[in-house]
C-alpha positions as CSV (number, residue, x, y, z in Angstrom):
1,M,-27.4,83.3,-19.3
2,T,-24.5,82.4,-21.7
3,K,-22.7,82.4,-18.9
4,K,-24.6,79.8,-16.6
5,I,-24.6,77.3,-20.0
6,Y,-20.9,77.9,-20.3
7,R,-20.3,77.0,-16.4
8,K,-23.0,73.8,-17.2
9,L,-21.7,73.0,-20.4
10,P,-18.4,71.1,-18.5
11,Q,-20.5,69.3,-16.4
12,K,-23.5,68.3,-19.3
13,L,-20.0,67.1,-20.6
14,N,-19.0,64.9,-18.1
15,S,-22.0,63.6,-17.4
16,L,-22.5,62.6,-21.0
17,R,-18.9,61.2,-21.0
18,E,-19.6,59.0,-18.1
19,E,-23.1,57.8,-20.1
20,V,-21.0,57.0,-22.9
21,N,-18.4,55.0,-20.7
22,A,-21.3,53.1,-18.8
23,A,-22.8,52.4,-22.7
24,D,-19.3,51.5,-23.4
25,A,-18.9,49.1,-20.0
26,R,-22.2,47.3,-21.1
27,A,-21.3,46.8,-24.6
28,T,-17.8,45.1,-24.2
29,E,-19.7,43.3,-21.2
30,A,-22.7,42.5,-24.1
31,E,-20.0,41.2,-26.8
32,A,-18.2,39.1,-23.8
33,K,-21.4,37.5,-23.3
34,L,-22.3,36.8,-27.2
35,K,-18.9,35.8,-27.3
36,L,-19.1,32.6,-24.5
37,L,-23.2,31.6,-25.9
38,Q,-21.5,31.8,-29.6
39,D,-18.6,29.2,-28.3
40,E,-21.5,27.3,-26.2
41,Q,-23.4,27.1,-28.7
42,T,-20.6,25.9,-31.2
43,Q,-19.7,23.2,-29.1
44,K,-23.0,22.0,-28.6
45,D,-23.2,21.8,-32.2
46,H,-20.1,19.7,-32.3
47,E,-21.5,17.6,-29.8
48,I,-25.0,17.6,-31.7
49,T,-22.8,16.1,-34.9
50,S,-20.8,13.7,-32.9
51,L,-24.0,12.4,-31.3
52,K,-26.1,12.2,-34.7
53,N,-23.0,10.1,-36.0
54,K,-23.2,7.6,-32.7
55,L,-27.0,7.3,-33.5
56,T,-26.0,6.1,-37.1
57,L,-23.5,4.0,-35.8
58,V,-25.3,2.4,-33.1
59,E,-28.5,2.4,-35.4
60,A,-26.7,0.1,-37.9
61,D,-25.3,-2.1,-35.6
62,L,-29.0,-2.7,-34.5
63,E,-29.7,-3.8,-38.0
64,K,-27.1,-6.4,-38.6
65,A,-28.5,-7.3,-35.4
66,E,-32.0,-7.5,-35.4
67,N,-30.4,-9.6,-38.9
68,R,-28.5,-12.0,-37.0
69,I,-31.7,-12.7,-34.9
70,A,-34.2,-12.8,-37.8
71,E,-31.4,-15.9,-39.1
72,A,-30.9,-17.5,-36.0
73,K,-34.6,-17.6,-35.5
74,L,-34.8,-19.0,-39.2
75,N,-31.9,-21.7,-38.4
76,L,-33.3,-22.8,-35.2
77,D,-36.7,-23.7,-36.4
78,E,-34.9,-25.1,-39.3
79,G,-33.1,-26.8,-36.9
80,E,-36.3,-27.7,-34.9
81,T,-38.1,-28.8,-38.2
82,S,-34.7,-31.0,-38.9
83,K,-35.0,-32.4,-34.6
84,T,-38.9,-33.3,-35.6
85,V,-38.3,-35.0,-39.0
86,G,-35.1,-36.3,-37.7
87,E,-37.3,-38.1,-34.6
88,G,-40.1,-39.2,-36.8
89,L,-38.0,-40.9,-39.0
90,A,-36.0,-42.7,-36.0
91,R,-39.0,-43.7,-34.9
92,K,-40.2,-44.9,-37.7
93,V,-36.4,-46.9,-37.8
94,S,-37.4,-48.2,-34.9
95,L,-41.0,-50.0,-36.4
96,L,-39.2,-51.0,-39.1
97,E,-35.8,-52.9,-37.1
98,A,-39.2,-54.5,-35.0
99,E,-41.3,-55.3,-38.0
100,I,-38.0,-56.7,-39.5
101,D,-37.1,-58.7,-36.3
102,S,-40.8,-59.7,-36.2
103,T,-40.0,-60.7,-39.7
104,E,-37.4,-62.9,-39.2
105,R,-38.9,-64.8,-35.9
106,N,-41.9,-65.7,-37.9
107,L,-39.4,-66.8,-41.3
108,R,-37.6,-68.6,-38.7
109,D,-40.7,-69.9,-37.0
110,T,-41.8,-70.8,-40.4
111,T,-38.4,-72.3,-42.1
112,E,-38.3,-74.5,-38.2
113,K,-41.8,-76.3,-39.2
């Protein structure tokens, strides 16, 4: 019986070596995949950081643009107000000029009589 065990021992050792080699190959493959995934994750992390920085810059540009728009609207409103006031003053000037013309005519008519 011990002879049978001794005969089967090399077979068992070979079988165990094959299992160990297969497990080692799987472990090596898994480590390579892990390294690739870690590299991809690092790349994605850098990309995320870059995109966050770009987003911050774009948000700052947006805020500046919104401020310029608000300022332009305010200036436009002031311009429209000034235009309206200017138009009103121009009408008053025209009326006053007409009144002056009328008064001068009346004055001439009165002085001629």
